[in-house]
N, CA and C of each residue as an Amber inpcrd file, in Angstrom:
protein
   582
  28.4880000 -33.0970000 -15.3880000  28.5390000 -31.4850000 -15.5280000
  27.4450000 -31.1590000 -16.0450000  26.5690000 -31.3920000 -17.3000000
  25.5190000 -30.9440000 -17.9380000  24.3610000 -30.6600000 -16.6790000
  24.0230000 -31.2630000 -15.9430000  23.1790000 -31.3900000 -14.4840000
  23.3240000 -30.1400000 -13.9020000  24.9670000 -29.9270000 -13.7620000
  25.5010000 -28.3970000 -12.9750000  24.9790000 -27.1140000 -13.6360000
  25.3840000 -27.2050000 -14.8880000  25.2310000 -26.2420000 -15.6970000
  23.2620000 -26.1040000 -15.5460000  22.5410000 -26.6880000 -15.9990000
  21.1020000 -26.6640000 -15.4750000  21.0470000 -26.1200000 -14.6700000
  20.8310000 -26.7390000 -13.2270000  20.9410000 -26.1670000 -11.8780000
  21.5900000 -25.1830000 -11.7610000  22.5120000 -24.1940000 -11.9190000
  23.5490000 -22.6500000 -12.7130000  22.3360000 -22.1170000 -13.3840000
  21.9340000 -22.5160000 -14.5200000  20.7760000 -21.8280000 -15.6790000
  19.5250000 -21.8070000 -14.6980000  18.8880000 -22.6420000 -13.8820000
  17.7450000 -22.6890000 -13.3540000  17.7910000 -21.4730000 -12.1790000
  19.2000000 -21.3440000 -11.5200000  19.1860000 -20.5790000 -10.3920000
  19.1680000 -18.9390000 -10.9490000  19.9290000 -19.1520000 -11.9030000
  20.0950000 -17.4870000 -12.7240000  19.0440000 -17.0980000 -13.1890000
  17.9140000 -17.8900000 -13.5650000  16.7190000 -17.4440000 -14.3890000
  15.4380000 -17.4110000 -13.4970000  15.6570000 -18.0760000 -12.4460000
  14.5650000 -17.4670000 -11.2980000  15.3000000 -15.9810000 -10.6270000
  16.4550000 -15.9110000 -10.0080000  17.0910000 -15.1840000  -9.3540000
  17.3330000 -13.6730000 -10.0900000  17.8210000 -13.9350000 -10.9980000
  18.5790000 -12.7910000 -12.0250000  17.5240000 -11.5830000 -11.3540000
  18.1880000 -10.6670000 -11.4160000  17.7090000  -9.2970000 -11.5750000
  17.9940000  -8.6690000 -12.4470000  16.8560000  -7.5960000 -12.7710000
  16.8230000  -6.8340000 -14.0190000  17.7350000  -5.6860000 -13.4740000
  17.6920000  -4.6400000 -14.4640000  18.3750000  -3.3130000 -13.7320000
  17.9060000  -2.3850000 -12.8270000  16.5290000  -2.7830000 -12.8450000
  15.7540000  -1.9860000 -11.5420000  15.5100000  -2.8970000 -10.3830000
  16.0860000  -4.1810000 -10.8340000  16.1280000  -4.7930000  -9.0160000
  14.7050000  -5.8550000  -9.1260000  14.1120000  -6.1250000 -10.6400000
  13.2090000  -6.8870000 -10.5670000  13.7250000  -8.5510000 -11.1560000
  12.8700000  -9.0370000 -10.1380000  13.4470000 -10.5880000 -10.2700000
  12.2990000 -11.0110000 -11.7010000  12.4180000 -12.1000000 -11.8550000
  11.6600000 -12.7420000 -12.9880000  10.0620000 -12.6350000 -12.4250000
   9.9060000 -12.8900000 -11.4030000   8.9850000 -12.9190000 -10.6840000
   7.7380000 -11.3510000 -10.9460000   9.0360000 -10.5230000 -10.5340000
   8.3630000  -9.3690000 -10.7740000   8.1900000  -9.3000000 -12.2290000
   8.7860000  -9.4550000 -12.9300000   8.3390000  -9.3110000 -14.7140000
   6.9210000 -10.0560000 -15.1890000   6.9140000 -10.8880000 -14.5080000
   5.8580000 -12.2050000 -14.8130000   4.4730000 -11.4540000 -14.3950000
   4.4110000 -10.7700000 -13.0500000   3.5320000 -10.0380000 -12.5730000
   3.1860000  -8.9870000 -13.1800000   4.3770000  -8.3330000 -13.5580000
   3.9130000  -6.8630000 -14.2580000   3.1550000  -7.1770000 -15.8620000
   3.6290000  -8.5210000 -16.3170000   2.9430000  -8.9840000 -17.8310000
   1.4760000  -9.7110000 -17.6480000   1.6300000  -9.5110000 -16.2350000
  -0.0850000 -10.4900000 -15.3010000   0.2600000 -11.9190000 -16.3570000
   1.0590000 -12.3480000 -16.3520000   1.4060000 -13.8220000 -16.8720000
   1.1640000 -14.7560000 -15.9190000  -0.0670000 -15.6440000 -15.2610000
  -0.6730000 -16.2540000 -14.0180000   0.3430000 -17.3400000 -14.2180000
   0.1270000 -18.3460000 -15.7020000   0.5330000 -19.4430000 -15.9490000
   2.5710000 -19.2660000 -15.0170000   3.0540000 -18.3380000 -15.7780000
   4.5550000 -18.2620000 -15.3150000   4.6160000 -17.6430000 -13.9470000
   4.0690000 -16.9490000 -13.4160000   3.8070000 -17.0580000 -12.0640000
   3.5450000 -17.8020000 -11.5270000   3.0800000 -18.5350000 -11.8900000
   2.3770000 -20.1970000 -10.5720000   3.8600000 -21.2600000 -11.3930000
   4.7840000 -21.1070000 -12.6400000   5.3230000 -21.4210000 -12.2020000
   6.8030000 -21.6380000 -11.3250000   7.2560000 -20.1480000 -11.6650000
   8.0190000 -19.5020000 -10.8010000   8.2150000 -19.9500000  -9.4740000
   6.6890000 -19.6990000  -8.8950000   6.9940000 -19.8530000  -7.5520000
   6.8930000 -21.4140000  -7.3320000   6.3000000 -22.1660000  -8.3300000
   6.5870000 -24.1920000  -8.0790000   8.2780000 -24.1490000  -7.8710000
   9.1050000 -23.4730000  -8.7880000  10.2620000 -23.5970000  -8.4410000
  10.8750000 -23.0810000  -7.8600000  10.3500000 -22.1970000  -6.7980000
  11.3980000 -21.5610000  -5.6190000  11.4860000 -19.8740000  -6.0610000
  10.8410000 -19.2770000  -6.9290000  10.9980000 -17.8000000  -6.5440000
  10.4170000 -17.4730000  -5.2490000  11.2200000 -16.4450000  -5.2500000
  11.1480000 -15.8260000  -3.2130000  10.1770000 -14.6460000  -3.8850000
   8.5190000 -15.2560000  -3.0260000   7.5940000 -13.7020000  -2.7100000
   7.9330000 -12.4310000  -2.6720000   9.1620000 -12.8850000  -1.6940000
   9.4740000 -11.4850000  -0.6790000  10.6370000 -10.6090000  -1.4750000
  10.9820000 -11.1420000  -2.9030000  12.0780000 -10.4270000  -2.9980000
  11.8210000  -8.8380000  -3.7390000  12.3900000  -7.8870000  -3.0910000
  12.4750000  -6.6290000  -3.3500000  13.1680000  -5.5720000  -4.5860000
  12.3250000  -5.0450000  -4.8630000  13.1820000  -4.0890000  -6.2840000
  13.9370000  -3.3300000  -5.2620000  15.0470000  -2.2870000  -6.0520000
  15.8040000  -1.6840000  -4.9240000  14.6580000  -0.6470000  -5.1330000
  13.5630000  -0.1730000  -5.8260000  12.8850000   0.3630000  -4.5320000
  11.8640000   0.0730000  -3.0630000  12.4750000  -1.2030000  -3.5440000
  11.6260000  -2.1360000  -1.8540000  10.2100000  -2.4550000  -2.7220000
  10.1540000  -2.6250000  -4.0150000   8.7350000  -3.0310000  -4.8310000
   8.7310000  -4.3350000  -4.3620000   7.5120000  -5.0670000  -3.3530000
   7.9290000  -6.5810000  -3.1630000   7.0280000  -7.1100000  -4.6570000
   6.9560000  -8.9180000  -4.6140000   5.3570000  -9.3550000  -5.8020000
   4.4400000  -8.9310000  -5.2900000   4.1430000  -8.8410000  -4.2370000
   2.7120000  -8.4000000  -3.4500000   2.5650000  -6.9330000  -4.1340000
   3.3040000  -6.2210000  -3.9430000   3.2420000  -4.8360000  -4.1280000
   2.7270000  -4.6130000  -5.4420000   3.7810000  -4.8640000  -6.2060000
   3.5270000  -5.3730000  -7.6400000   2.3990000  -5.2190000  -8.5990000
   1.6070000  -6.4710000  -7.3200000   0.5340000  -7.0830000  -7.8090000
  -1.0490000  -5.9880000  -7.7440000  -0.8240000  -5.4790000  -6.6900000
  -1.7140000  -4.2750000  -5.9270000  -1.3690000  -3.5180000  -7.2430000
  -0.2500000  -3.1650000  -7.2150000  -0.4700000  -1.7460000  -8.4220000
  -0.2720000  -2.1310000  -9.5400000  -1.0010000  -3.0870000 -10.1370000
  -0.9430000  -3.8960000 -11.3810000  -2.8040000  -3.9620000 -11.2040000
  -3.5920000  -3.6770000  -9.9850000  -4.5050000  -3.9900000  -9.3800000
  -5.6280000  -5.6310000  -9.9430000  -4.5600000  -6.4880000  -9.6510000
  -5.2630000  -7.7320000  -9.9670000  -5.1120000  -8.7110000  -8.9930000
  -6.5700000  -8.7970000  -8.4820000  -6.4910000  -9.6530000  -7.3400000
  -6.1210000 -10.8340000  -7.1120000  -6.0210000 -11.8760000  -8.5630000
  -5.8540000 -13.0800000  -8.7590000  -4.4830000 -12.9850000  -7.9540000
  -3.9010000 -12.1190000  -8.2870000  -2.2640000 -12.1740000  -8.4270000
  -2.4990000 -12.0740000  -6.8250000  -2.8050000 -11.2050000  -6.3190000
  -2.5680000 -11.2250000  -5.3610000  -2.9190000 -11.9760000  -4.9080000
  -4.1590000 -12.3670000  -4.5510000  -4.4840000 -13.9920000  -3.8780000
  -3.2820000 -15.1180000  -3.6480000  -2.9250000 -15.0370000  -4.9340000
  -2.0280000 -16.0370000  -5.2110000  -0.6210000 -15.6390000  -4.5330000
   0.0620000 -14.5880000  -4.3860000   1.1870000 -14.6060000  -3.7560000
   0.9830000 -14.7870000  -2.0930000  -0.3320000 -14.2650000  -1.7710000
  -0.7710000 -14.7200000  -0.2160000  -1.0640000 -16.0230000   0.2940000
  -1.4180000 -16.7130000  -0.5680000  -1.9170000 -17.9940000  -0.4710000
  -0.1310000 -18.7830000  -0.6140000   0.6620000 -18.2890000  -1.1830000
   2.0050000 -18.3650000  -1.3220000   2.5150000 -18.1040000  -0.0370000
   2.4410000 -17.4850000   0.5250000   3.2750000 -16.8960000   1.9110000
   3.7850000 -15.2130000   1.6610000   3.3710000 -14.5330000   1.1670000
   3.8330000 -12.8210000   0.5220000   3.0000000 -12.5850000   1.8900000
   3.8310000 -11.7330000   3.1650000   3.5590000 -10.8240000   3.6370000
   2.4040000  -9.6090000   3.4300000   1.4010000  -9.5940000   3.9400000
   0.3960000  -8.6370000   4.0230000   0.6870000  -7.4820000   3.9160000
   1.6550000  -7.3320000   5.0800000   2.2200000  -5.9540000   5.6250000
   3.3560000  -5.4600000   4.9710000   3.9810000  -6.0880000   4.3800000
   5.1890000  -5.5380000   3.2840000   5.3180000  -4.1570000   3.2090000
   6.5690000  -3.6040000   3.1600000   6.2810000  -2.8090000   2.6640000
   7.5540000  -1.8530000   1.9420000   7.3530000  -0.8330000   1.1680000
   8.6470000  -0.6300000   0.2850000   9.5100000   0.2590000   0.8790000
  10.5300000   1.0000000   0.1230000  11.5640000   1.8190000   0.7170000
  11.1730000   2.9420000   1.1650000   9.7010000   2.8730000   1.1120000
   9.2570000   4.5690000   2.1450000   8.1220000   4.0250000   2.7720000
   8.2590000   2.6860000   3.2700000   7.2630000   2.1460000   4.1900000
   5.7230000   2.1510000   3.4860000   5.3290000   2.0320000   2.5230000
   4.0710000   2.0630000   1.7020000   3.7400000   0.4370000   2.1250000
   2.9030000   0.2380000   2.7320000   2.2680000  -1.1340000   2.3880000
   1.5050000  -1.7090000   1.4520000   0.9640000  -3.0690000   1.5670000
   0.0650000  -3.2400000   0.3810000  -1.5790000  -2.7010000   0.4000000
  -1.7620000  -2.0300000   1.8920000  -2.7520000  -1.4250000   1.7430000
  -2.6070000   0.0100000   1.3520000  -1.6960000   0.6350000   1.5530000
  -1.4660000   1.8200000   1.1190000  -1.7790000   2.2310000  -0.4020000
  -0.9870000   1.1340000  -1.2890000  -0.9420000   0.9270000  -2.9200000
  -2.3800000   0.8860000  -2.9450000  -3.2620000  -0.5570000  -2.2580000
  -4.9050000  -0.1090000  -2.5700000  -5.6110000   0.7890000  -2.7940000
  -5.2370000   1.7520000  -1.6410000  -5.9240000   2.4900000  -1.4570000
  -5.4590000   3.9230000  -2.3930000  -4.2550000   3.7330000  -3.0860000
  -3.9640000   4.8590000  -4.0350000  -4.8390000   4.5700000  -5.3560000
  -4.9760000   3.0740000  -5.5630000  -5.6330000   2.5360000  -6.5090000
  -6.7910000   2.5150000  -6.7260000  -7.4390000   2.6220000  -5.4350000
  -8.6350000   3.0110000  -5.1020000  -9.3560000   1.5240000  -5.4170000
  -8.9040000   0.3440000  -5.0700000  -9.1310000  -1.0400000  -5.3030000
  -9.7720000  -1.5130000  -3.7420000 -11.1450000  -1.5880000  -3.5400000
 -11.7140000  -1.8510000  -2.8440000 -11.4850000  -3.3680000  -2.7330000
 -11.7400000  -4.3950000  -3.5140000 -11.8350000  -5.4270000  -3.6470000
 -10.3050000  -6.4360000  -3.2100000  -9.0910000  -5.2050000  -3.4680000
  -8.1900000  -5.5340000  -2.7760000  -7.7080000  -5.3000000  -1.3440000
  -8.3420000  -4.1350000  -0.7650000  -8.4520000  -3.7190000   0.0010000
  -9.1370000  -4.9480000   1.3750000 -10.2700000  -4.5650000   0.5910000
 -10.9420000  -5.8580000   1.4410000 -10.2970000  -7.3450000   1.8080000
  -9.7840000  -8.2050000   0.7920000  -8.8610000  -9.0210000   0.9740000
  -7.5560000  -9.1800000   1.5480000  -6.9160000  -7.8590000   1.7030000
  -5.8760000  -7.4630000   2.5160000  -6.3600000  -7.7890000   4.3720000
  -7.2520000  -6.8370000   4.1900000  -8.0130000  -6.9350000   5.8960000
  -8.7460000  -7.7710000   6.3730000  -9.0710000  -8.9300000   5.4240000
  -9.0970000 -10.3300000   5.8320000  -8.3690000 -11.3060000   5.9390000
  -7.0780000 -10.9680000   5.4820000  -5.5040000 -11.3830000   5.7140000
  -4.8090000 -10.9110000   7.1370000  -5.4270000  -9.7020000   7.8280000
  -4.3980000  -9.1110000   8.9460000  -3.8270000  -8.2630000   8.4590000
  -4.3050000  -7.3830000   7.3570000  -3.4450000  -6.3760000   6.8910000
  -3.5430000  -5.2400000   7.9690000  -2.6990000  -4.6430000   8.5240000
  -2.3350000  -3.3380000   9.5060000  -3.2640000  -2.2340000   9.1100000
  -4.5080000  -1.7000000   8.9810000  -5.1440000  -0.7080000   8.6590000
  -4.8690000   0.1640000   8.7440000  -3.8270000   0.5770000  10.0800000
  -3.3940000   1.8980000  10.7870000  -2.0040000   1.7150000   9.9630000
  -1.3600000   0.6770000   9.5090000   0.3680000   1.2830000   9.1980000
   0.5560000   2.2040000   8.9800000   1.8240000   2.9860000   9.2410000
   2.1800000   4.3540000   9.1250000   3.4290000   3.8750000   7.7250000
   3.4090000   5.1660000   6.7100000   5.0310000   5.0120000   6.4610000
   5.7120000   5.6550000   7.0780000   7.1820000   5.6640000   6.2870000
   7.9180000   6.6470000   7.1250000   7.5910000   7.9250000   7.6640000
   6.5160000   9.1700000   6.4200000   6.3760000  10.2550000   6.6890000
   4.8820000  10.3590000   7.6420000   4.3920000   9.3300000   8.3590000
   3.3690000   9.0550000   9.1590000   2.2700000   8.6740000   8.6480000
   2.0620000   8.4500000   7.5250000   1.0670000   8.5230000   6.6320000
   0.2630000   7.0840000   6.3590000  -1.2130000   7.0700000   6.9310000
  -1.7580000   5.7140000   6.6770000  -2.5240000   5.7330000   5.7910000
  -2.8240000   4.3930000   5.6660000  -3.5370000   4.5830000   4.4240000
  -5.3080000   5.6380000   4.5080000  -5.9160000   5.8850000   5.2160000
  -6.7550000   7.1210000   5.7230000  -6.5610000   8.1380000   5.3090000
  -5.1740000   8.6770000   6.0920000  -4.6390000  10.0210000   5.4560000
  -4.4880000   9.8750000   3.9630000  -4.0290000   8.8250000   3.2580000
  -3.4910000   8.8240000   1.8770000  -4.9430000   9.1380000   1.0390000
  -6.4220000   8.1300000   1.7800000  -7.6680000   8.8330000   1.2840000
  -8.4170000   9.7940000   1.1400000  -7.3970000  10.4210000   2.7710000
  -8.3510000  12.2750000   2.9850000  -7.3340000  12.8930000   2.2510000
  -6.4990000  13.2350000   1.3360000  -5.1590000  13.5590000   0.8610000
  -6.2600000  13.1360000  -0.8250000  -6.7780000  12.1970000  -1.3520000
  -7.1410000  12.1560000  -2.3470000  -8.1050000  12.4240000  -2.5160000
  -9.0220000  13.2350000  -1.4360000 -10.3620000  13.6930000  -1.2980000
 -11.5110000  12.7110000  -1.3650000 -11.2600000  10.9440000  -1.5440000
 -12.1390000  10.0200000  -1.7470000 -12.9350000   9.5550000  -0.3930000
 -14.3320000  10.7380000  -0.5090000 -14.9640000  10.1890000   0.8410000
 -15.9370000   8.7720000   0.8840000 -15.7030000   7.9100000   0.0300000
 -16.0560000   6.6040000  -0.1670000 -14.8740000   5.9280000   0.5370000
 -13.5250000   6.0480000   0.0770000 -12.6540000   5.4050000   0.9300000
 -12.6650000   5.6010000   2.1090000 -12.7900000   7.0830000   2.6350000
 -12.8640000   7.3760000   4.0190000 -13.6400000   6.5080000   4.5400000
 -15.1490000   6.8950000   4.1280000 -16.1210000   5.8170000   4.9650000
 -16.0230000   4.5550000   5.1380000 -15.2650000   3.9260000   3.8630000
 -14.9780000   2.5190000   3.6010000 -13.9470000   2.0010000   4.9280000
 -12.9760000   2.6760000   5.1690000 -11.6220000   2.6920000   5.9100000
 -12.0140000   2.6560000   7.5720000 -12.8420000   3.8020000   7.6560000
 -13.3590000   4.4740000   9.1830000 -14.0830000   2.8430000   9.7460000
 -15.0570000   2.8460000   8.5690000 -16.1240000   0.9530000   9.0580000
 -14.7800000   0.1270000   9.2460000 -14.1270000   0.0760000   8.7030000
 -13.2340000  -1.0570000   8.7380000 -12.2530000  -1.1120000   9.8100000
 -12.5330000  -0.2720000  10.5190000 -11.3900000  -0.0160000  11.8260000
 -10.2900000   1.1660000  11.5580000 -10.1550000   1.9090000  10.8660000
  -9.0740000   2.7100000  10.1740000  -9.3180000   3.7340000  11.4600000
  -8.3180000   4.4790000  12.1030000  -7.5230000   5.3630000  13.3230000
  -8.3350000   6.5350000  12.5550000  -9.0580000   7.4670000  12.8680000
  -8.7640000   8.9170000  11.9760000  -7.9940000  10.4090000  13.2550000
  -7.7810000   9.3610000  14.3230000  -6.9500000  10.1570000  15.1210000
  -5.2470000  10.0050000  14.5800000  -4.6600000   9.0700000  14.1090000
  -3.6210000   8.8530000  14.3390000  -2.9370000  10.4640000  12.9990000
  -2.0390000  10.5680000  13.7720000  -1.2000000  11.6620000  12.8150000
  -0.1780000  11.6700000  12.4780000   0.1280000  12.1920000  11.5670000
   1.5710000  11.9250000  10.6050000   2.5820000  12.7360000  10.7930000
   3.9940000  12.7150000  10.2790000   5.0340000  13.0080000  10.7870000
   4.2760000  14.5250000  11.0660000   4.0260000  15.3690000  10.0870000
   3.8120000  16.5760000  10.5640000   3.0990000  17.0110000  11.5150000
   2.5240000  16.0750000  12.4470000   1.5640000  16.1640000  13.1170000
   0.1320000  16.3890000  13.1180000  -0.5820000  16.1760000  11.5850000
  -1.6290000  16.0280000  10.8950000  -2.6310000  14.4070000  11.2710000
  -3.8070000  14.7090000  11.5250000  -4.3770000  13.4010000  11.4360000
  -5.3260000  13.7380000  10.0050000  -6.0460000  12.5910000   9.7140000
  -6.3830000  12.7760000   8.0560000  -7.4740000  14.1470000   7.9750000
  -8.2870000  14.0160000   8.8300000  -8.7300000  15.1380000   8.3490000
  -8.1910000  16.9830000   8.5040000  -7.3160000  16.8680000   9.2320000
  -6.4420000  17.9010000   9.2080000  -5.6780000  18.0080000   7.8130000
  -5.2610000  17.0060000   7.4790000  -4.5700000  16.6320000   6.0260000
  -5.5410000  17.2020000   4.8900000  -6.5650000  16.9450000   5.0900000
  -8.0370000  17.2520000   4.2230000  -7.9160000  18.9910000   4.0140000
  -7.8210000  19.1130000   5.0540000  -8.4430000  20.8470000   5.0280000
  -6.8360000  21.5260000   4.8640000  -5.8330000  21.0050000   4.8590000
  -4.5650000  21.6950000   4.2680000  -4.1960000  21.5730000   2.8950000
  -4.8920000  20.3520000   2.5000000  -5.2040000  19.8990000   1.0660000
  -6.2540000  20.9880000   0.6080000  -7.1640000  21.9910000   0.7780000
  -7.8100000  22.2980000   0.4090000  -9.2120000  21.1920000   0.0290000
  -8.8840000  20.3380000  -0.0480000 -10.1200000  19.3350000   0.4540000
 -11.2340000  19.7800000   1.6070000 -11.9360000  20.9600000   1.7200000
 -12.7010000  21.4370000   2.9420000 -14.0400000  20.3310000   2.6690000
 -14.7240000  20.0050000   2.1610000 -15.7680000  19.1360000   2.3070000
 -15.2290000  18.0870000   2.9840000 -14.6080000  17.3850000   2.8510000
 -13.7900000  16.1950000   2.6600000 -13.4220000  16.0500000   4.4490000
 -13.3440000  17.5770000   4.6380000 -12.6040000  17.5720000   6.1760000
 -13.7800000  17.9280000   6.9950000 -14.7600000  18.4430000   6.2920000
 -15.9830000  18.6990000   7.4330000 -16.6970000  17.4430000   7.5320000
 -16.4770000  16.4280000   6.3500000 -17.2120000  14.9760000   6.5550000
 -16.2130000  14.2660000   7.7690000 -14.7120000  14.5160000   7.6940000
 -14.0890000  13.6870000   8.7140000 -14.3200000  14.3180000   9.7420000
 -14.1960000  15.6100000  10.2240000 -14.7800000  15.9470000  11.4330000
 -15.3290000  15.8180000  12.1670000 -16.5540000  14.7610000  12.3070000
 -17.0020000  14.2510000  13.5610000 -16.6930000  12.9950000  13.7710000
 -15.6160000  12.0060000  12.7410000 -15.2860000  11.1780000  13.3120000
 -13.5500000  11.2410000  14.3620000 -13.1810000  12.4600000  14.2430000
 -11.7560000  12.8310000  15.1800000 -11.9820000  13.6900000  16.5000000
 -11.4080000  13.4500000  17.0010000 -11.5550000  13.6240000  18.6880000
 -11.6540000  15.1970000  18.4020000 -12.3280000  15.8970000  19.2350000
 -12.4480000  17.8290000  19.2250000 -12.5440000  18.0110000  17.5600000
 -11.7290000  19.3080000  17.3660000 -12.1350000  19.8030000  15.7840000
 -10.9160000  19.4300000  15.1960000 -10.8820000  19.6780000  14.0060000
 -10.4780000  19.9360000  13.1340000  -9.2920000  20.7690000  12.5130000
  -8.4790000  21.3700000  13.9010000  -7.5600000  22.2060000  13.9900000
  -6.6310000  22.3760000  12.8600000  -6.0090000  22.8760000  11.8800000
  -5.0150000  22.8230000  11.0560000  -3.9460000  23.3960000  11.3360000
  -4.1140000  24.5820000  12.4570000  -2.9510000  25.3320000  12.9810000
  -3.7040000  27.0550000  13.0580000  -2.3080000  27.7440000  12.8310000
  -2.5220000  29.2430000  12.5330000  -2.8790000  29.6000000  11.5170000
  -3.6040000  30.8370000  11.1620000  -3.5030000  31.6200000  10.3110000
  -2.3140000  32.5460000   9.9380000  -2.2110000  33.4970000   9.4260000
  -1.1440000  34.9050000   8.6600000  -1.4920000  35.4180000  10.2970000
  -2.5670000  35.7040000  10.5030000  -2.9310000  36.8510000  11.9860000
  -2.5700000  36.3020000  13.1210000  -2.0870000  34.5910000  13.0100000
  -1.8590000  34.2770000  14.2570000  -3.4110000  33.6050000  14.9430000
  -4.4830000  33.3410000  14.3090000  -5.4860000  32.7870000  14.8740000
  -5.8120000  31.4820000  14.5020000  -6.1920000  30.3240000  15.6120000
  -6.6120000  28.9910000  15.1060000  -7.7650000  29.1880000  13.8230000
  -7.3900000  28.3160000  13.1290000  -8.4370000  28.0680000  11.9530000
  -9.0980000  26.7030000  12.0260000 -10.1840000  26.3730000  11.7520000
 -10.4510000  25.1740000  11.5880000 -11.3940000  24.9650000  10.4780000
 -12.0310000  23.7650000  10.0220000 -12.8240000  23.1340000   8.9290000
 -14.3840000  23.6220000   9.4020000 -14.7740000  24.6000000  10.2820000
 -16.0100000  24.7870000  10.6850000 -16.6040000  25.5560000   9.5780000
């Protein structure tokens, strides 16, 4: 009987969700408690368990900007292309956090550099929206496609222009096919980033 109780207790302690759907592994990652993370995974914690928002342990580790935890999770089976409920991948998160070391690591482990979330946003769109020229340059050098369009029909250059990031749009124009045309102005004339 005691053995059954211990087994049930271990199962509950490993897999019990908190109110936001976090598992014990999510909580350990949030606290950046590597010893607890290792113990939980060793005892069978699911590295792909998602919170109510679709946040997996890997996505949380990227959000916490902790490369060591990211590496440990990937080494123990975490999918580098895992998505949250909005289709955001670990690479989207790393770009949002401006973590070049995590971006490089994920790409070395075959993360999809052109992954699109449910709105068609790629990591390059995200960098353009943020106005981060260094990140844009890095992503393009690593193989990001500057011509992919989001759900609104905009490539990253057009998105930068639409968000009034004119210098970024001008910089990106050389990477796109044709001009960085955004649409029509109030007079119905084409406008571009020239």
